[in-house]
C-alpha positions as a Markdown table, in Angstrom:
| # | Residue | x | y | z |
|---|---|---|---|---|
| 1 | Met | 17.3 | -30.4 | -47.1 |
| 2 | Gln | 17.7 | -33.5 | -45.3 |
| 3 | Phe | 18.1 | -33.3 | -41.7 |
| 4 | Ala | 20.5 | -35.1 | -39.3 |
| 5 | Pro | 19.3 | -37.8 | -37.5 |
| 6 | Ile | 18.4 | -37.0 | -33.6 |
| 7 | Ile | 21.2 | -39.0 | -32.3 |
| 8 | Asp | 23.7 | -36.4 | -34.2 |
| 9 | Asn | 22.4 | -34.1 | -32.5 |
| 10 | Ile | 22.2 | -35.0 | -28.9 |
| 11 | Pro | 25.4 | -32.6 | -27.6 |
| 12 | Leu | 23.2 | -29.6 | -29.0 |
| 13 | Ile | 20.5 | -31.0 | -27.3 |
| 14 | Thr | 22.7 | -31.2 | -24.1 |
| 15 | Ile | 23.9 | -28.0 | -24.2 |
| 16 | Gly | 20.7 | -26.2 | -24.8 |
| 17 | Ile | 19.2 | -28.0 | -21.9 |
| 18 | Ile | 22.0 | -27.3 | -19.3 |
| 19 | Thr | 21.8 | -23.2 | -20.7 |
| 20 | Gly | 18.4 | -22.9 | -20.1 |
| 21 | Leu | 18.2 | -25.1 | -16.7 |
| 22 | Val | 21.0 | -22.1 | -15.6 |
| 23 | Phe | 18.3 | -19.4 | -16.6 |
| 24 | Gly | 15.3 | -21.0 | -15.2 |
| 25 | Tyr | 17.2 | -21.7 | -12.2 |
| 26 | Phe | 18.2 | -18.1 | -11.1 |
| 27 | Ile | 15.4 | -16.6 | -12.7 |
| 28 | Cys | 12.6 | -18.6 | -11.2 |
| 29 | Gly | 14.2 | -18.5 | -7.9 |
| 30 | Met | 13.8 | -14.7 | -7.9 |
| 31 | Pro | 11.0 | -14.3 | -4.8 |
| 32 | Ser | 10.7 | -10.6 | -6.0 |
| 33 | Leu | 9.1 | -11.6 | -9.7 |
| 34 | Ser | 5.9 | -12.4 | -10.5 |
| 35 | Leu | 4.3 | -14.8 | -12.7 |
| 36 | Asp | 4.2 | -13.3 | -15.7 |
| 37 | Tyr | 7.9 | -11.5 | -15.6 |
| 38 | Arg | 9.2 | -15.7 | -14.7 |
| 39 | Ile | 6.7 | -16.4 | -17.9 |
| 40 | Gly | 7.8 | -13.6 | -20.6 |
| 41 | Leu | 11.3 | -13.8 | -19.6 |
| 42 | Gly | 11.8 | -17.8 | -20.8 |
| 43 | Ile | 10.0 | -16.7 | -23.8 |
| 44 | Ile | 12.0 | -14.2 | -24.4 |
| 45 | Ile | 15.3 | -15.7 | -23.4 |
| 46 | Ser | 15.2 | -19.2 | -24.7 |
| 47 | Pro | 14.9 | -18.1 | -28.5 |
| 48 | Phe | 18.2 | -15.5 | -27.8 |
| 49 | Ala | 20.0 | -18.1 | -25.5 |
| 50 | Gly | 19.9 | -20.3 | -28.6 |
| 51 | Leu | 20.9 | -18.1 | -30.8 |
| 52 | Ile | 23.6 | -17.2 | -29.0 |
| 53 | Thr | 25.2 | -21.0 | -28.1 |
| 54 | Gly | 24.7 | -21.2 | -32.2 |
| 55 | Ser | 26.3 | -18.4 | -33.0 |
| 56 | Leu | 29.2 | -19.1 | -30.4 |
| 57 | Leu | 29.5 | -22.6 | -31.9 |
| 58 | Ile | 30.0 | -20.7 | -35.2 |
| 59 | Ala | 32.8 | -19.0 | -34.2 |
| 60 | Leu | 34.2 | -22.2 | -32.7 |
| 61 | Asn | 34.0 | -24.2 | -35.8 |
| 62 | Ser | 31.7 | -26.8 | -34.2 |
| 63 | Pro | 31.0 | -29.5 | -37.1 |
| 64 | Tyr | 27.0 | -29.1 | -36.4 |
| 65 | Phe | 27.4 | -25.5 | -38.0 |
| 66 | Ser | 29.1 | -23.8 | -41.0 |
| 67 | Phe | 29.9 | -20.3 | -41.9 |
| 68 | Pro | 28.2 | -19.0 | -43.6 |
| 69 | Pro | 25.2 | -20.6 | -42.4 |
| 70 | Glu | 23.6 | -22.8 | -45.3 |
| 71 | Ser | 20.8 | -25.3 | -43.5 |
| 72 | Glu | 21.5 | -25.0 | -39.9 |
| 73 | Ala | 17.5 | -23.4 | -39.0 |
| 74 | Phe | 16.7 | -26.8 | -37.8 |
| 75 | Glu | 20.0 | -26.7 | -35.3 |
| 76 | Phe | 19.1 | -22.8 | -33.9 |
| 77 | Leu | 15.2 | -24.2 | -33.8 |
| 78 | Leu | 16.5 | -27.1 | -32.1 |
| 79 | Leu | 18.7 | -25.0 | -29.6 |
| 80 | Ala | 15.8 | -22.5 | -28.8 |
| 81 | Leu | 13.2 | -25.1 | -28.0 |
| 82 | Ser | 16.3 | -26.8 | -25.7 |
| 83 | Asn | 16.4 | -23.8 | -24.1 |
| 84 | Phe | 13.1 | -23.5 | -23.1 |
| 85 | Gly | 13.0 | -27.3 | -22.4 |
| 86 | Gly | 15.8 | -26.3 | -19.6 |
| 87 | Tyr | 14.1 | -23.1 | -18.7 |
| 88 | Ile | 11.1 | -25.3 | -17.4 |
| 89 | Leu | 13.3 | -27.7 | -15.8 |
| 90 | Gly | 15.0 | -25.1 | -13.8 |
| 91 | Ala | 11.9 | -23.3 | -13.0 |
| 92 | Met | 10.8 | -26.6 | -11.5 |
| 93 | Ala | 14.3 | -27.3 | -9.5 |
| 94 | Asn | 14.3 | -23.8 | -7.8 |
| 95 | Trp | 10.6 | -22.4 | -8.1 |
| 96 | Ala | 10.5 | -19.8 | -5.4 |
| 97 | Pro | 6.9 | -18.3 | -4.0 |
| 98 | Leu | 5.2 | -15.6 | -5.5 |
| 99 | Pro | 5.1 | -12.3 | -4.2 |
| 100 | Glu | 1.9 | -11.8 | -1.9 |
| 101 | Lys | -0.1 | -9.3 | -2.7 |
| 102 | Ala | -0.6 | -6.0 | -0.4 |
| 103 | Pro | -4.0 | -5.9 | 1.1 |
| 104 | Glu | -6.1 | -3.2 | -0.5 |
| 105 | Arg | -7.2 | -0.6 | 2.3 |
| 106 | His | -9.9 | 1.7 | 2.0 |
| 107 | Val | -12.1 | 3.7 | 4.3 |
| 108 | Ile | -16.2 | 3.5 | 4.1 |
| 109 | Phe | -17.4 | 6.5 | 4.8 |
| 110 | Glu | -21.3 | 6.1 | 5.8 |
| 111 | Ile | -23.6 | 8.9 | 6.0 |
| 112 | Asp | -25.2 | 7.9 | 8.9 |
| 113 | Glu | -22.0 | 8.1 | 10.9 |
| 114 | Asp | -21.1 | 11.6 | 10.3 |
| 115 | Asp | -20.7 | 12.9 | 13.8 |
| 116 | Gln | -18.4 | 9.5 | 14.7 |
| 117 | Phe | -16.5 | 9.6 | 11.4 |
| 118 | Asp | -15.4 | 13.2 | 12.6 |
| 119 | Arg | -14.9 | 12.3 | 16.2 |
| 120 | Glu | -12.2 | 9.8 | 14.9 |
| 121 | Ile | -10.3 | 12.0 | 12.5 |
| 122 | Glu | -10.3 | 14.8 | 15.2 |
| 123 | Glu | -8.7 | 11.4 | 17.8 |
| 124 | Ala | -6.2 | 10.9 | 15.4 |
| 125 | Met | -5.0 | 14.4 | 14.3 |
| 126 | Gly | -4.4 | 14.8 | 18.0 |
| 127 | Gly | -7.5 | 17.4 | 18.7 |
| 128 | Asp | -6.5 | 20.1 | 16.3 |
| 129 | Tyr | -8.6 | 19.1 | 13.6 |
| 130 | Lys | -12.2 | 20.3 | 14.0 |
| 131 | Ala | -14.6 | 19.1 | 10.8 |
| 132 | Asp | -16.2 | 21.9 | 8.6 |
| 133 | Asn | -19.9 | 20.6 | 9.0 |
| 134 | Ser | -21.3 | 23.3 | 7.0 |
Protein backbone atom coordinates (compact mmCIF):
# COMPACT_ATOMS: atom_id res chain seq x y z
CA MET A 1 0.00 0.00 0.00
CA GLN A 2 1.53 3.26 -1.10
CA PHE A 3 0.29 6.62 0.13
CA ALA A 4 0.02 9.68 -2.05
CA PRO A 5 2.24 12.63 -1.20
CA ILE A 6 0.75 15.04 1.30
CA ILE A 7 0.57 17.81 -1.31
CA ASP A 8 -1.98 15.73 -3.23
CA ASN A 9 -4.18 15.62 -0.12
CA ILE A 10 -4.25 19.37 0.58
CA PRO A 11 -7.82 19.75 -0.78
CA LEU A 12 -8.99 17.01 1.61
CA ILE A 13 -7.26 18.66 4.54
CA THR A 14 -8.78 22.02 3.60
CA ILE A 15 -12.30 20.56 3.40
CA GLY A 16 -11.85 18.87 6.78
CA ILE A 17 -10.50 21.99 8.47
CA ILE A 18 -13.34 24.15 7.13
CA THR A 19 -16.09 21.75 8.25
CA GLY A 20 -14.44 21.30 11.65
CA LEU A 21 -14.04 25.06 11.97
CA VAL A 22 -17.76 25.56 11.38
CA PHE A 23 -18.73 22.90 13.95
CA GLY A 24 -16.26 24.18 16.52
CA TYR A 25 -17.32 27.79 16.03
CA PHE A 26 -21.00 27.10 16.60
CA ILE A 27 -20.77 24.42 19.31
CA CYS A 28 -18.16 26.14 21.47
CA GLY A 29 -20.00 29.43 21.08
CA MET A 30 -22.94 28.07 23.08
CA PRO A 31 -22.64 29.38 26.64
CA SER A 32 -25.04 26.75 27.97
CA LEU A 33 -22.68 23.83 27.24
CA SER A 34 -20.14 22.76 29.82
CA LEU A 35 -16.49 22.00 29.08
CA ASP A 36 -17.13 18.24 29.08
CA TYR A 37 -19.89 18.53 26.48
CA ARG A 38 -17.78 20.75 24.24
CA ILE A 39 -14.82 18.38 24.28
CA GLY A 40 -17.02 15.30 23.96
CA LEU A 41 -18.92 16.69 21.01
CA GLY A 42 -15.65 17.54 19.29
CA ILE A 43 -14.35 14.00 19.76
CA ILE A 44 -17.61 12.48 18.53
CA ILE A 45 -18.35 14.86 15.66
CA SER A 46 -14.89 14.83 14.06
CA PRO A 47 -14.74 11.17 12.93
CA PHE A 48 -18.36 11.21 11.80
CA ALA A 49 -17.87 14.43 9.86
CA GLY A 50 -14.82 12.84 8.23
CA LEU A 51 -16.82 9.76 7.28
CA ILE A 52 -19.70 11.80 5.92
CA THR A 53 -17.39 14.07 3.95
CA GLY A 54 -15.53 11.08 2.55
CA SER A 55 -18.81 9.40 1.62
CA LEU A 56 -19.97 12.55 -0.16
CA LEU A 57 -16.71 12.68 -2.08
CA ILE A 58 -17.20 9.03 -3.09
CA ALA A 59 -20.73 9.84 -4.26
CA LEU A 60 -19.44 12.80 -6.27
CA ASN A 61 -16.76 10.63 -7.95
CA SER A 62 -13.90 12.60 -6.51
CA PRO A 63 -10.42 11.70 -7.75
CA TYR A 64 -9.42 11.05 -4.11
CA PHE A 65 -11.86 8.18 -3.62
CA SER A 66 -13.07 5.30 -5.73
CA PHE A 67 -16.00 2.99 -5.30
CA PRO A 68 -15.72 0.40 -3.88
CA PRO A 69 -13.16 1.83 -1.46
CA GLU A 70 -9.86 0.01 -1.74
CA SER A 71 -7.20 1.82 0.26
CA GLU A 72 -8.87 5.03 1.30
CA ALA A 73 -8.43 4.44 5.04
CA PHE A 74 -5.63 7.01 5.09
CA GLU A 75 -7.85 9.61 3.43
CA PHE A 76 -10.70 8.94 5.89
CA LEU A 77 -8.26 9.23 8.79
CA LEU A 78 -6.87 12.43 7.29
CA LEU A 79 -10.38 13.87 7.01
CA ALA A 80 -11.22 12.94 10.62
CA LEU A 81 -7.99 14.46 11.97
CA SER A 82 -8.36 17.62 9.92
CA ASN A 83 -11.96 17.93 11.15
CA PHE A 84 -10.73 17.70 14.73
CA GLY A 85 -8.04 20.29 14.04
CA GLY A 86 -10.63 22.60 12.51
CA TYR A 87 -12.90 22.00 15.51
CA ILE A 88 -10.11 23.15 17.82
CA LEU A 89 -9.52 26.25 15.68
CA GLY A 90 -13.25 27.05 15.69
CA ALA A 91 -13.38 26.54 19.46
CA MET A 92 -10.50 28.97 19.95
CA ALA A 93 -12.12 31.50 17.63
CA ASN A 94 -15.50 31.60 19.40
CA TRP A 95 -15.11 30.24 22.93
CA ALA A 96 -18.05 31.27 25.09
CA PRO A 97 -17.56 31.57 28.84
CA LEU A 98 -18.45 28.44 30.74
CA PRO A 99 -21.75 28.49 32.66
CA GLU A 100 -21.39 29.48 36.27
CA LYS A 101 -22.29 26.90 38.85
CA ALA A 102 -25.14 27.80 41.17
CA PRO A 103 -24.01 28.37 44.75
CA GLU A 104 -24.76 25.54 47.10
CA ARG A 105 -27.27 26.76 49.65
CA HIS A 106 -27.80 24.92 52.86
CA VAL A 107 -28.92 25.60 56.41
CA ILE A 108 -26.69 24.77 59.31
CA PHE A 109 -28.73 23.80 62.33
CA GLU A 110 -27.02 24.06 65.68
CA ILE A 111 -28.77 22.65 68.72
CA ASP A 112 -27.71 25.59 70.93
CA GLU A 113 -29.82 27.96 68.84
CA ASP A 114 -33.03 25.91 68.94
CA ASP A 115 -35.30 28.69 70.22
CA GLN A 116 -33.91 31.28 67.81
CA PHE A 117 -34.27 28.81 64.91
CA ASP A 118 -37.94 28.19 65.86
CA ARG A 119 -38.59 31.95 66.01
CA GLU A 120 -37.06 32.44 62.56
CA ILE A 121 -39.27 29.70 61.17
CA GLU A 122 -42.36 31.26 62.75
CA GLU A 123 -41.46 34.66 61.28
CA ALA A 124 -40.82 33.18 57.85
CA MET A 125 -44.15 31.31 57.92
CA GLY A 126 -46.03 34.44 58.91
CA GLY A 127 -46.53 33.54 62.56
CA ASP A 128 -48.88 30.63 61.77
CA TYR A 129 -46.32 27.96 62.54
CA LYS A 130 -45.76 26.80 66.12
CA ALA A 131 -42.74 24.63 66.73
CA ASP A 132 -43.29 21.31 68.48
CA ASN A 133 -40.50 21.10 71.04
CA SER A 134 -41.31 17.74 72.52
